[in-house]
Structures are given as C-alpha cells and as structure tokens.
N, CA and C of each residue as an Amber inpcrd file, in Angstrom:
protein
   327
  69.3880000  30.6390000 -93.7560000  69.4350000  29.3810000 -93.0530000
  68.1070000  28.6730000 -93.2610000  68.1040000  27.3780000 -93.0050000
  66.8740000  26.6060000 -93.1170000  66.7420000  25.6560000 -91.9400000
  65.4990000  25.3000000 -91.6330000  65.2560000  24.3000000 -90.5890000
  65.2320000  22.9370000 -91.2520000  66.0850000  22.0590000 -90.7650000
  66.1740000  20.7100000 -91.3310000  64.8880000  19.9290000 -91.0800000
  64.5170000  19.1190000 -92.0380000  63.3210000  18.2980000 -91.8910000
  63.5200000  17.1420000 -90.9100000  64.7630000  16.6530000 -90.7530000
  64.9710000  15.4800000 -89.8970000  64.9980000  15.8060000 -88.4070000
  65.5140000  16.9790000 -88.0250000  65.6100000  17.2720000 -86.5890000
  65.1080000  18.6700000 -86.2250000  64.5950000  19.4000000 -87.2070000
  64.0260000  20.7450000 -87.0040000  65.0360000  21.7480000 -86.4630000
  66.3320000  21.4980000 -86.6840000  67.3730000  22.4280000 -86.2530000
  67.8530000  23.2550000 -87.4440000  68.3680000  24.4460000 -87.1490000
  68.8170000  25.3760000 -88.1810000  70.1570000  24.9490000 -88.7750000
  70.2840000  25.1620000 -90.0850000  71.5150000  24.8400000 -90.8070000
  71.7090000  25.8490000 -91.9250000  72.8730000  25.8200000 -92.5400000
  73.1290000  26.6420000 -93.7070000  73.3750000  25.7000000 -94.8890000
  73.2200000  26.1940000 -96.1260000  73.4690000  25.3210000 -97.2730000
  74.8910000  24.7710000 -97.2510000  75.0400000  23.5400000 -97.6330000
  76.3580000  22.9140000 -97.6860000  76.2200000  21.4230000 -97.8510000
  77.3390000  20.7470000 -97.9110000  77.2700000  19.3000000 -98.0490000
  78.6230000  18.7040000 -98.3530000  78.5920000  17.5050000 -98.8760000
  79.8070000  16.7340000 -99.1570000  80.1360000  16.8020000-100.6400000
  81.4310000  16.7140000-100.9310000  81.8820000  16.6780000-102.3170000
  81.6110000  15.3100000-102.9310000  81.2870000  15.3120000-104.2080000
  81.2170000  14.0620000-104.9490000  82.6530000  13.6050000-105.2160000
  82.8410000  12.3170000-105.4370000  84.1740000  11.7810000-105.6910000
  84.8230000  12.5210000-106.8620000  86.0210000  13.0510000-106.6220000
  86.7780000  13.7550000-107.6480000  86.3410000  15.1930000-107.8850000
  85.3380000  15.6780000-107.1600000  84.8160000  17.0260000-107.3640000
  85.6980000  18.0550000-106.6510000  85.9570000  19.1650000-107.3090000
  86.7400000  20.2180000-106.6650000  85.8330000  20.9840000-105.6960000
  86.4110000  21.5300000-104.6190000  85.5990000  22.2270000-103.6190000
  84.7510000  23.3770000-104.1800000  85.2930000  24.1510000-105.1390000
  84.5160000  25.2400000-105.7270000  83.2710000  24.6980000-106.4230000
  83.4580000  23.6910000-107.2590000  82.3260000  23.1080000-107.9790000
  81.3170000  22.5060000-107.0140000  81.8030000  21.8640000-105.9590000
  80.9160000  21.2700000-104.9650000  80.0910000  22.3130000-104.2400000
  80.7070000  23.4380000-103.8880000  79.9850000  24.5040000-103.1950000
  78.8960000  25.0970000-104.0870000  79.2360000  25.3330000-105.3440000
  78.2640000  25.8770000-106.2930000  77.1230000  24.8910000-106.5080000
  77.4560000  23.5930000-106.6570000  76.4290000  22.5570000-106.8500000
  75.5140000  22.4640000-105.6370000  76.0950000  22.4280000-104.4290000
  75.2820000  22.3040000-103.2130000  74.3500000  23.4960000-103.0440000
  74.8500000  24.7040000-103.3050000  73.9820000  25.8790000-103.2130000
  72.8060000  25.7480000-104.1750000  73.0870000  25.3420000-105.4110000
  72.0390000  25.1950000-106.4280000  71.0500000  24.0950000-106.0330000
  71.5660000  22.9290000-105.6120000  70.6860000  21.8230000-105.2420000
  69.7700000  22.1830000-104.0780000  70.3430000  22.7800000-103.0440000
  69.5790000  23.0020000-101.8220000  68.6820000  24.2300000-101.8720000
  69.0850000  25.2720000-102.6230000  68.3140000  26.5160000-102.6100000
  67.7630000  26.9120000-103.9730000  68.2840000  26.3170000-105.0440000
  67.8940000  26.7290000-106.3870000  68.6060000  27.9840000-106.8540000
  69.4990000  28.5350000-106.0270000  70.1820000  29.7860000-106.3560000
  71.4940000  29.5290000-107.0980000  71.7840000  30.3870000-108.0710000
  73.0530000  30.3510000-108.7880000  73.9840000  31.3810000-108.1750000
  75.1960000  30.9810000-107.8580000  76.1900000  31.9010000-107.3260000
  76.7060000  32.8000000-108.4410000  76.8190000  34.0990000-108.1520000
  77.3970000  35.0350000-109.1180000  78.8700000  35.2830000-108.8020000
  79.2810000  34.9730000-107.5900000  80.6710000  35.1250000-107.1660000
  80.9210000  34.1210000-106.0500000  82.0250000  33.3940000-106.1320000
  82.3610000  32.3740000-105.1380000  83.7950000  32.5880000-104.6960000
  83.9860000  32.7350000-103.3910000  85.3270000  33.0000000-102.8630000
  85.5970000  32.0650000-101.6830000  86.6840000  31.3190000-101.7740000
  87.1110000  30.4640000-100.6690000  87.6630000  31.3750000 -99.5710000
  87.1150000  31.2590000 -98.3500000  87.5280000  32.1590000 -97.2750000
  88.1970000  31.4470000 -96.1000000  88.0390000  30.1180000 -96.0340000
  88.6380000  29.3950000 -94.9090000  88.6840000  27.9050000 -95.2330000
  89.7560000  27.2640000 -94.7890000  89.8700000  25.8100000 -94.8740000
  90.2970000  25.3390000 -93.4940000  89.5990000  24.3430000 -92.9760000
  89.9660000  23.7940000 -91.6730000  89.6870000  22.2930000 -91.6860000
  90.1270000  21.6400000 -90.6500000  89.9960000  20.1890000 -90.5720000
  89.2230000  19.8260000 -89.3110000  88.3160000  18.8760000 -89.4460000
  87.5650000  18.3450000 -88.3150000  87.8010000  16.8390000 -88.3250000
  88.7910000  16.3830000 -87.5510000  89.1900000  14.9830000 -87.6300000
  89.7310000  14.7160000 -89.0210000  89.2260000  13.6750000 -89.6950000
  89.7140000  13.3670000 -91.0390000  89.0240000  14.1810000 -92.1490000
  88.0780000  15.0450000 -91.7790000  87.2700000  15.7660000 -92.7630000
  87.8120000  17.1790000 -92.9800000  88.0340000  17.5290000 -94.2480000
  88.4140000  18.8920000 -94.6130000  87.1350000  19.7020000 -94.7940000
  87.1180000  20.9070000 -94.2250000  85.9620000  21.7910000 -94.3470000
  86.4020000  23.0240000 -95.1320000  85.6910000  23.2930000 -96.2190000
  85.9510000  24.4430000 -97.0630000  84.8010000  25.4250000 -96.8600000
  85.1230000  26.6370000 -96.4520000  84.1060000  27.6600000 -96.2230000
  84.1840000  28.6590000 -97.3680000  83.0490000  28.8710000 -98.0100000
  82.9740000  29.7950000 -99.1360000  82.0430000  30.9480000 -98.8070000
  82.4030000  32.1030000 -99.3170000  81.5030000  33.2460000 -99.3090000
  80.9550000  33.3200000-100.7200000  79.6260000  33.2760000-100.8390000
  79.0130000  33.2500000-102.1580000  78.0040000  34.3820000-102.2850000
  78.0090000  35.0090000-103.4410000  77.0370000  36.0610000-103.7140000
  76.0250000  35.5190000-104.7100000  74.7970000  35.9750000-104.5560000
  73.7290000  35.5900000-105.4850000  72.9660000  36.8420000-105.8980000
  72.3560000  36.7790000-107.0540000  71.5040000  37.8620000-107.5280000
  70.2270000  37.8470000-106.6890000  69.9160000  38.9640000-106.0620000
  68.7670000  39.0060000-105.1460000  67.4260000  38.8760000-105.8650000
  67.4200000  38.9240000-107.1920000  66.1770000  38.7440000-107.9370000
  65.8210000  37.2660000-108.1350000  66.7690000  36.3760000-107.8270000
  66.4920000  34.9410000-107.9520000  65.5010000  34.5010000-106.8690000
  64.7510000  33.4750000-107.1940000  63.8130000  32.9310000-106.2090000
  64.3390000  31.6100000-105.6780000  64.1480000  31.3990000-104.4030000
  64.5510000  30.1420000-103.7780000  63.6370000  29.0380000-104.2770000
  64.2550000  27.9020000-104.6050000  63.5140000  26.7350000-105.1030000
  64.1620000  25.4880000-104.5150000  63.4890000  24.8600000-103.5600000
  64.0520000  23.6830000-102.8890000  63.7290000  22.3800000-103.6180000
  63.0340000  22.4420000-104.7380000  62.5770000  21.2250000-105.4230000
  63.7190000  20.4070000-106.0200000  64.9060000  21.0090000-106.2170000
  66.0300000  20.2850000-106.8160000  66.8560000  19.4970000-105.7970000
  66.5910000  19.6880000-104.5100000  67.3950000  19.0480000-103.4700000
  67.0700000  17.5600000-103.3930000  68.0150000  16.6950000-103.7610000
  67.7380000  15.2540000-103.7150000  67.5150000  14.7380000-102.2870000
  68.0660000  15.4390000-101.3000000  67.9240000  15.0150000 -99.9010000
  66.6980000  15.6020000 -99.2200000  66.0610000  16.5900000 -99.8380000
  64.9010000  17.2720000 -99.2380000  65.2150000  17.6940000 -97.8030000
  66.4070000  18.2640000 -97.6360000  66.9080000  18.6210000 -96.3050000
  66.0770000  19.7010000 -95.6240000  65.7310000  20.7580000 -96.3700000
  64.9660000  21.8760000 -95.8160000  63.8280000  22.2290000 -96.7760000
  62.6880000  22.6210000 -96.2060000  61.5530000  23.0280000 -97.0330000
  61.6200000  24.4930000 -97.4360000  62.4420000  25.2800000 -96.7280000
  62.5430000  26.7110000 -97.0120000  63.8710000  27.2390000 -96.4860000
  64.3110000  28.3400000 -97.0680000  65.5240000  29.0310000 -96.6280000
  65.1600000  30.4860000 -96.3960000  65.7750000  31.0930000 -95.3620000
  65.4850000  32.4870000 -95.0400000  66.6690000  33.0820000 -94.2930000
  66.7300000  34.4220000 -94.2800000  67.7650000  35.0490000 -93.4700000
  67.3950000  34.8420000 -92.0080000  68.3040000  34.2700000 -91.2630000
  68.1230000  34.0630000 -89.8320000  69.4380000  34.4040000 -89.1530000
  69.3810000  35.2450000 -88.1600000  70.5760000  35.6080000 -87.4110000
  70.9560000  34.4180000 -86.5290000  72.1310000  33.8140000 -86.7380000
  72.5370000  32.6570000 -85.9330000  72.5730000  32.9450000 -84.4300000
  72.7940000  34.2200000 -84.0820000  72.8080000  34.5670000 -82.6630000
  71.4510000  34.3290000 -81.9970000  70.3920000  34.4040000 -82.7950000
  69.0460000  34.2380000 -82.2490000  68.6220000  32.7700000 -82.1570000
  69.3890000  31.8720000 -82.7730000  69.0060000  30.4480000 -82.7730000
  70.1670000  29.5570000 -82.3150000  71.0690000  30.1140000 -81.5250000
  72.2710000  29.3740000 -81.0880000  71.9550000  28.0090000 -80.5000000
  70.9000000  27.9130000 -79.7510000  70.5530000  26.6520000 -79.0830000
  69.8380000  25.6890000 -80.0220000  69.5200000  26.1490000 -81.2350000
  68.7620000  25.3270000 -82.1830000  69.5520000  25.0250000 -83.4560000
  70.8850000  25.0640000 -83.3880000  71.7210000  24.8230000 -84.5710000
  71.9870000  23.3290000 -84.7670000  71.9360000  22.8770000 -86.0080000
  72.2480000  21.4840000 -86.3360000  73.6940000  21.1660000 -85.9760000
  74.6150000  22.0330000 -86.3650000  76.0210000  21.9120000 -85.9690000
  76.2570000  23.0070000 -84.9320000  76.5500000  22.6370000 -83.6870000
  76.7400000  23.6380000 -82.6360000  77.7700000  24.6900000 -83.0450000
  77.5730000  25.9050000 -82.5710000  78.4170000  27.0180000 -82.9570000
  79.8970000  26.7300000 -82.7480000  80.2580000  26.0770000 -81.6500000
  81.6780000  25.8130000 -81.3890000  82.3090000  24.8980000 -82.4440000
  81.5030000  24.1440000 -83.1740000  81.9950000  23.2350000 -84.2220000
  81.6620000  23.7190000 -85.6290000  81.0010000  24.8680000 -85.7610000
  80.4570000  25.3140000 -87.0320000  81.3880000  26.3430000 -87.6850000
  82.2580000  25.8780000 -88.5790000  83.2470000  26.7480000 -89.2240000
  82.5910000  27.8630000 -90.0330000  81.4660000  27.5900000 -90.6630000
  80.7870000  28.6030000 -91.4750000  80.2620000  29.7370000 -90.6030000
  79.5580000  29.3960000 -89.5450000  79.0000000  30.4390000 -88.6960000
  80.0720000  31.1720000 -87.8930000  81.1300000  30.4780000 -87.5020000
  82.2450000  31.1760000 -86.8380000  82.8220000  32.2320000 -87.7750000
  83.0160000  31.8720000 -89.0390000  83.5370000  32.8360000 -90.0140000
  82.5750000  34.0030000 -90.1480000  81.2850000  33.7210000 -90.3020000
  80.2700000  34.7620000 -90.4940000  80.2350000  35.7040000 -89.2950000
  80.2920000  35.1710000 -88.0990000  80.2330000  36.0080000 -86.8970000
  81.4790000  36.8690000 -86.7280000  82.6160000  36.3920000 -87.2290000
  83.8700000  37.1290000 -87.0900000  84.0410000  38.2190000 -88.1510000
  83.1990000  38.2010000 -89.1820000  83.3700000  39.1620000 -90.2980000
  82.1740000  40.0560000 -90.4960000
C-alpha cells in the first residue's frame, strides 16, 4: 500500500481504464505505472459494480527481486509503496473498507 500525496491516506495500486482498454491490460499498466513492478501472473478474482462504475479486482504476482520505482507514475499519486496490513490503518484508508472491493477480497482470503 502507499500513502497518497493528496490526502495522506492509504491506498493500493489501481486506477481507471483507458478508452477501449481491456481490464487485464489496464491492471498490468496501472501496476507498472504506479509501482514500476511487472506482473508475472494476473488473475481476475472479482467483478462488482459501484453505481455506474465496474470494479475489477485482480490478484497479481510479482518477482520479489524487482525494485519499486514510482518515477513512471504520471499522477505522482504515492512516493513509496510498502506492505501495510489494512487492519492497522482502517481509519486512514483513501477508500473506506466498507466500499473497498480490493481490501474486502484480501481480508476474506
């Protein structure tokens, strides 16, 4: 997870699809842009809807020898990424747990 630069709240890598982009490609692109990491395995684990927005949750594996590099992120959303237990930062989440499909999936598995 990373602390966002705009509100200092915790978030996980993710974002919006480009026009015409498939969800798999978008997830791989967002991971690369925000963290500099290349996914070695990408698996769609959940699809849900939040109003008019479709949310695709992916489980992604990365080679642990890769180094995090935030310099490619066009939004400069986070300055660093680290393992953070969401249970320890529940009150500091950018998307509250009750609305956070990614963290709900992670906590249930």
